N, C-alpha and C positions, 0 to 999 in steps of 0.2 A: 408510072401512071400520071398523066397530066391532070392538074387541078383545074376544073372548069367551074367557075363561079356561076355561070349562067345556068348550069344544071343543078347546083347546090341550092340556089334560091327557091326553086319550086319544091324541092324536097323538104326544105325547112318550113315553107309555107304549108305544105301538105301534112307533115307529120309532127314536127317540133312545136310549131305555134299552137295547134289544137291541144297538145298535151299540156303546154304551159297554161293555156287558157282554162283547161279543165281543172288544173291544180289551183289556179287563182279562184275559180268559181267555188271549188270545194272549201278552200280556206275561208273565203268571205262568207260562204253559207254556214260554215261551222261557227264562226264568230257570231253571226246573226242569230243562229239557233240558240247559242248559249245566252246571248244578251236578251233576246225576246222571251226565252223561257224564264229567265230570272225576273224580267219586268212583269211578266204575267203572274208569277208567284208572289212578288212583292205587292203588286196592285191588289190582288185578292186578299192578302194578309192585312191590308189597311182597312178593310171593311169591318164595321162593328161586330158582325156575326161571323167573322172569319174562322174557317176551319183549316188548321195547318195541313191535315192530310189531303183535303180537297185542293188546296193551293199547290202543294207539291205535285199532285197528280196532274193538274191542269198545266203547270209549267213543263212537266215531262212530256205531255202530249204535244204541246206547241213545239218543243225542241225536236221531238221525233219527226213530226210532220215536215218541219223546215229542212231537217237533214235528209229526209226522203226525197223532197223536191230538189235539194241541192245535188244529190247523187244523180238523179235523172237529168238535171241540167248539165252537169259535168260530162256525162256520157254523150249527151247531144252535141256539146261543143266539140268533143273528140270525133264526131261523125258516126257514132254507133247508133244503129237503129234501135230506139228504145221501145218500139212496139213489140218486138219479139221478147225483149227483156221484161217488159211489163207482163206479157203473157206467161213467161216462165215464173215470174214472181207470183202471179195469181194462181198458177197451177201448184206451185210449192206451198202457197198459203192454204189452198184447199186441202192438200194432203196433210199438212200439219194440223189444220183445223179438225180433220177427221181423227187424227191420232190423239190430239190433245183436246178433244171436245169437252171432257170433264173439267180440265183446267180453264178452258175458254169460258165455260159456263160460270165458273167461279169468278173470272175476271169481269164478265158481264154483270154478275151480281154485285161485285165490288164497285163497279161504276154506278149502279143503281143506288147502292148505299151512300156513295159520295154525293150523288145528285139530290136524292130525297132526304138524306140525313135523318133517319129515324132516331139516331143517337149520335153522340160525339165522344171524343176522348175524355175520360173522367167520369162518364155516366155509369151507373150501376144497372145492368140489364140482365134479362133472362132470355137466352136465344140459343138455338142449336142443342138444346138439352142440358145446358150448363148455365150457371149464373156467376157474375163477377163484375169487377170494374174494368171498363174498356181502357186498354193501354195503347193499342195501335189498330188502325183500320188500314189494312193493306189491299193490294189489288186482288189477291187470291184468298186471303184469310184474315180473320179478326182475332186479335189477342186480348184475353181477359185475365185478370188476376182475382182469385177468390179471397175471401176474408181470412182463410187459413193459409195464405201465401202459397197457393198453387196457381200455375199458369195454364190456361186453356187456349189452345190454338184451334179455332173452329173455321172450317171452310166457309167462304162467303155464300156459297150456294145453299148450305144448311141454314145460315143465318137469315138470308133474304127469303128462302123458300118456306120458312116456318113462322110461327107467331113470335113477335118481338115484344117483350115486356120491358118498358123503360121505367125504372123506379126513381129516376132522377129528373125526369122532364118537367114534373110539376113541383111546386114549392112545398106542398104539404102532403102528408100521407096519414092514413088511419090505421091504428093498431087495434086488432081484434084479439082479445084474450079471454078464454073461458075458465071459469072457476066452479068447483063442485061444492054444494052445501047439502046438508041432510034435509029430509022432509020435515023434521021438527023445527028447523030454523025459520025464523020470521023472514019471509022473502023480501018484504018492503024494507026491513032494516038492513038486510044484506045488500040490497040495491043502493040504499043510502050510503052504506059504508064504502062500496066500490066507487061510486061517483065522487064521494068526499075525498077519498085517497087520490083519485085521478086529478081532481081539481087542484089539490095541493101540490101535485108533482111539478117541479120546475120546468120539465120538458113538454108538458101537456098544454095545448093552446086552450084559451077560454072560449074561443069561437072557431068552429062549432063546439058546444058544451059536451063534456063526456056523457056517455049514454050507457045504461045497463038494463038488461031485460032477461027474463027467463027464455031460453031458446030450446031447451029439451028436458024431458022428464025421463030419467033412467030408472032402472029397477030399484036402485037403492039411493040414488043421489038426484038432486035437482041441478041442472047446468045453467049457470048465469053467465052471460057474455058481457064483457066490458069493451066499449068502443071509445077510443080516445084519439084525438087528432094531434099531430105534432109536425114540426118541420121535417122535410124529407131527409135532411142530413142527421136528424136526431132519432130516426126510426129504430135503428138497432140498439142505441143506448137506452131508449125508453123500453123496448122489449126486454132488455136484460135487467132493468132496475125496477119494474113495476110490481113484480110478484112478491118481493120481500115486504114492502110496506103493506100490501094487501093481506098477507099472512099475519103480520103483526096486528093489523087492525081487526082481523077475524078473531084472533086470540083475545085481544082486549075486549071485544064485544061479547065474549063468552060463547062463540059458536063452536059446536061440536065438530070434530074433524070427520069429514065424510069418507067412509071406506066403501070399497066395492062389496057387493052382496056376498061374494064368496068368502072374503075375509071376515065379514061379520058372522057368517054361519060357522066358520072354523073357530072363531073366538067363542061363540055361543056353545059349541060342542065341547071345546076345551074347558070352559068354565063349568059346564054341566058335569063333566068327568071329575073335575076337581071337587065339586060339591059332593058328588057320590062317594069319592074316596074319603073325604073328611067325615062324612056320615058313617061310613063303615068303621073308620078308626074310633069314632066316638062310641059306637055300639060295642066294639070289642073292649074298649076301656071300661065301659060300664057293666060289662057282663062278668 
């Protein structure tokens, strides 16, 4: 077979050069995607209110878009009609969207969470029927860790679609705690004891001042509610430590312990039976 250079040049120009050009376009596009994605993430991280999860997500989106355009450009350089390719991708995307509509709704909810940021990593929230400290905000799910070291993975659709309670977004929180006293107890004195204990507690803020009032009248007890403000980070510690000094102050003030009516009745019946038994023993001894 005779080698004909004049025939080889058109073949190279028609097939080889487009392939080389497409490879170069893809390599350059991949480098640009990696660089611009990193620049986007680093730029967002430099903001004072930077959210690492949102920064990573934005960098990934930029990288994905550049790669998508790079692939289309490489195919165009090779002479492939990208209009049919785009139609195929759109059709495949529609089919996948129908199949994965639940997952896509979670992704959409994740995007909304990252854009509006109702909470951030480290916040203590109540969402999706559970509560805990946020450890990760992903595209499809949010991870939370409870105070008893359990991990909750909640789909973003459930988080975004329901009520979100953020217990860490404000600097202060109010602790509401109810205590029972008997009807014979001096109510004003009980209120003074509660406010005094709260005022002396190291975790209770002086402003707003602690507040205590009667909030309910039960069958055998009077319910007095104490409201005390503290830093949001001290809320759990205050809730766990306020009851003991209140109990000690009640005992010191001479307040009678409040029992439910059923217990009081059973004690009364028990005491009545004991008195009747003692009376019968005395009568037998004297007879």
